[in-house]
N, C-alpha and C positions, 0 to 999 in steps of 0.2 A: 152259453153252452161251450164246453171245452172239447176241441177236436184235435186228434193226433193223426197225422199221415205218416206211414212208414215208407221210405223210399231208399233206393240205393245211393243215388248221387244227384243232388239238386243242381250241380254245376253243368250237367249234360244238356244238350240242345235238342233232344228228341221230342216226339209227340206226347209221350207220357209225361215228361217233365213240364211241357207247356200246359198240358191239361191240368195237372196238379196245381201249377202256378195260377191258372185262371180260376179254378174252383176255390183255392185257398184265399186268393185275393178277394173274391166276392164274399166269402164267408166272413173274412176279417173286416173288410172295409165297408161293405154294404149292410150286412146283417149284424156285425159287431161281435161275432164269436171270437173266442180265445183259441187261436190256431197255432199248433206246433208241428214242425216237420222234423222227423227223426230219420237220419241217414246212417248208412253203414260205411260208405266209401268216399265221402266227400273230400277228406284230406285237406281241409282249410282252403279249398279252391273257391273262387267267387261264383255266385249263382249266375247262370247264363241268362235266365229270364228275369224280368223286373218284378220280384216278389215284394209285396207290401212290407213296409217297415214295421207294421204291427205283428207280423208273423215271427215267431221265435224258431230258432234252429238248434238242433242238438245232433252232433255226430258221434256215433258209438265207437268209431275207430276200429271196426272189425276188419275192413279191407279184404273182402272176399276176392278182389281182383288179383291178389297175390297167388291164388290157386292156379291161374292160367299159366304160370311160369314153372309149375312143378310137374313131374311125371305123374301118371295116374296113380301109381303106387304110393307116392308121397302125398298126393293131393287128398286122397280119401281120409287118412288119419288127421291131416291138418284141417280139413273141412270140419270134421267132428269136433275138434278143439275150438274152432271158430264159432261153430253153432252153439256150443255150450256157453262160450263167452257172450255171444249175441243174446242168448236167453237171459243171462244174469244181468247184463247191462240194460237191456230193454225193460226188464221187469222193474229194475231200480228206477228208471226214468218214469215209467208209467205210475208207479206208486208215489212218486214225488209230484207229478203233474195232476194226477187223479182226473183223467179225462172222462167225459160222458161217452164219447165215441172214439174208438181206435180203429184205424183203417189200414188194411194190408193192400199193397199194390201188386200182389201176387208174385212177390220176389222172395228173397231169402227168409223173410219173417213169416211167410204163410203158415208153416207148420209150428211156429213158435208162438205167435200172437194169440191164437185161440186157446192156448194152454195157460196163459198168464191170468191169474185171478186178482186183477186190480180193481174190479168193480165196473169197468167200462163195458159197454156193448161193443161187439166186434163185427165189422163189415169188411168183406174182401171185394176188391174190384180188379178185373182183368183187362188189360189193354191190348190183348192179342186175340185172334180167333182160336177156338179150342184146338184145332188140329195143327197149330203152328209148328210144333216140334217135329211132327211127322213130315210136314212139308219141308221144313228147314233141313232135316237130316236125310232126306231121300236120296241125295246125291251120292253116287258111288265113290266120289273122291274123298269122302269123309270116312275115316277108319271105322270098321264094323263095331269094335268094342265101344268106341266113343258114341256111336249112334245108339247102340243097345242101352248103354247106361243113361244117356240123355232122355230117351223116350220112356224108359222104365221109371226114371226119376220124375218125369212129368206126370205119369199115371199115378204115382204114389201121392202126388199133391191132391188128387181128387178126393181122397178119403177125409181130408181136413175140412172141406168146404161146408159140409153139413153141420160142423161145429160152430160156424159163424151165424150170426143173427140175420145176415143177408149177404147175398153174393150178387154183385152188379156186373152185368155185361153191357156191351155198347150197342148191340144190334138184336133185332128180332130173330134174324137168321142164326145167330150164335145161341140165343136163348133156347132154341129148339134142340141144339146139340147137347145141352146140359139137362136133359129131361130127368136124369137120375138125381139131380140136386133139387131139394124141395123149396128153397127160398131164393130163387133167381129173380132178379129185377132187371129191367132194361132202362138205362139212362144214357143217351148219347153224349158225346163230348160237346161242350159249348165253345163258341167262338171267343177269342180273347180280344178281337178287334172287329169293327165294321166301319171302314172309312167312308166319309161322305163322298170322296172321289171314286172314280172307277176307271178301269183301263178303257182306252179308246179302241183297243184291238186292231190297231193299224201298224204297229211296229213289227218288223220282220224278226221277231224274237219269241222263242218258246222257252218255258221254264219248267224245271222240276226240282223238288226240294226233298231231301231225306238223307238218312245215314247211308254211307257207301258200304253196304253190306249185301249179302246174298238175298235177303228178304226183299229189297227194293227193286231187284230185277234190272239193274242198269245195263248189264251186258245185252239183254234183250232190247232195251231202248236204243243202245248204240247200233245194234244190227238193224233195227227199224229205221234209224236215222240215216244209215247208208243208202237205203232206198229213197228216202226223202231228199237227201243232199244231191243225189245224181240229177234230180229233176229241178230242185230249187236250191242251188248252192248259195244264194244270197241270204237265205234264212239261217238263223243261228239258234242253237240249243244251249241254254245256260243251266247248269246244275249247281245247286248249293248243298254241300254236305261234307262230312268227314267220316272216315271209317277205314277198316282194315283192307277194303278192296280198292282203295284209291290208286295205288301203284298199278294194279292189274287193269283198272279201267283206263288210266292214262296210256298204258301200253296198247290196249285195244284201239284207242282213238288214234294213236300214232300209226299203228299197223294198217288201219283202215283209211289213212290219209285224210283224217277229219279234224286235224288240229286247228284249222281255220274256221271250222264250223261248229265244234263243240268245246265249251269251256267249263271247267270245274272250279268252283270257288268255295272257300270255307263258309260255315254257317254265319249268318249276319243277324244282328239285332234289329235291323231295319228292313225286314223281309217285305213289309207292305209296299215300300217303294219299288222293290224288285218285281213284285206282282204287277204293280201299276204300269211298269215299263214294258210289260210283256203282252202277248196277244192270245196265247193258248197255254194251258197247264197240262202236263203229262204225268201220269202215274203208272209205272210199270211193275208194281209190286206183285209178288207171287202169293203173298198173304198179308193181311192187315188185321187190326182189331176194329178199326173204324175208318181211318183215312182223314184225320183232322186237316191235313194240308189241302184236301179237296174243298172243304168248307171255307177255308181261308182264301183260296184262290177264287172261289165263287163270290165271296163277299167283296172281292176287289173287281168283280165283273169279268172274270175270265171264263171262257168255255173250257171244260175239262174233258180230257180223254183218259180213260183208265181201263186197265184190265179188270174184268169182273171177277176178282179174286175173293176168296173168303177172308174176312167178312167186312162189309161196310160200303164199298162203292155203289152197290145196287140199291142201298137205302139212302144214299146221298144224291147220286146222279139220276135224274129222270131221263132215260135214254132217248136221244133225239130232240129233247126239249131244252135242257140246260147243259148238256154235254153228251158224251158217247161212251158206251161200254163195249169192250172188245173181249172176246174169249181169251182167258189167261194164257200167256206165252204164245199167242198168235202174232208173230212178228209182222207178217204181211198185212194182217187185218189192222194192226196198230198203225203201220205206215200209211195205209190207205185212208184212215180217218184223219191223220195229220194232214195229208195232201188235200183231202176234202175241205178242211178249214183254211188251208193256205190259199186254195184256189177260189174260195167263195167269201170275200170280205163281208158282204152283206149278211150271210149266214153266221159268220164269226161274231159280228157285232150283235146280231139278234140273240144268239145263244148266250153270249156273255151278259147281255142285259137281263135275260131271264134268270141266269145263274145268280146274279146279285139279289134279285127279288126272292128267289127260292131259298137263299142262304139265311134269310131272316129268321127262319124257324129254329136256327141253332144259336140265337142270341142268348146270353146268360139269363135274361129275365124270363125266358121260356123254359130253360133247362134247369137252372138252379133250384127253383121251387120243388122240383121232383126230389132233389137231394134233401132239402129241408124237411119235406114230408116224410121221407124214408127215415131220417134221423128221429123224428118224433114218433114214428111207428115202432122202431126198435126199442126206444126207451120205454114206451108203453107196453112193449111185448106183443105187438100186433102184426109183426112183419111176416110171420110164417103161416 
């Protein structure tokens, strides 16, 4: 079977890119499918994750990221030109490959892929919660026109989804939000690793991993850590990520006099070892699509504390058993759960051990058969 994934940039270190890497590697190496990843903005950069050598890559050189540097009046006509070019180049690539299944990752190609008549069945998958744009742009610091255009543009995407043979979301919670779409399937992300080792949960080190953007809520985490550090200054918070908020977050850390307590490092290819050297995982996101990092941390035996944001954490963490859920943006509540695990080593170890066991349900051998079944269904025309 031939599978094509459409992605913006396979050189990025985000959860979506890790998820696509994990799925594509399984399909290519374990099942033996012919897999191609088509990008729009890779620009000859190396892949961040370790994709299988069996996977082929094609970059269309559309470079949508150039729009970020233009005024809104120049960006709109330029975007229309890029979208036309995107259609033509993607159509040519698909007609050459002749895939059985073409998959949109709910990015620039969403409105384009379903219109291309190359003979392949079309699947769309989304890696965010449905209301993510409304949450992202609710801040009054974002210009009103930009907010209106972004939210309206997101709503325009919805009309294309029923043109796909299937639409895959990551959680049951999100499936309910898409009740107007007739072909919604739920398939959670799978783990890309499950180490034989696990954290001992005795180091005075807490970890968080994610892009340094508004979505990840790191200002809230820093505020919560101020409460923790006053009581337990010997404990350290280590964050791994890059993003546009890096300078602002480092400034917050300096102004709060937490430079000896919080460290921010770039993304690492050896994140497993960083999990294993830590004792607790924190996720302060204001929205997610799933929360793949939670399953990764659990697989390494870490108790997790997360905001109960839409969507994912509540379907990954069993509150009080393998981690803790806190009301979203509740800074005091987050700090108190951190302090609870700092003060109770036995509880920390127990919750971490349970987390490792509970993470088994996200192994590829349990998740990927759902994808293979879906592929077979859409090819036979039975998905709707």
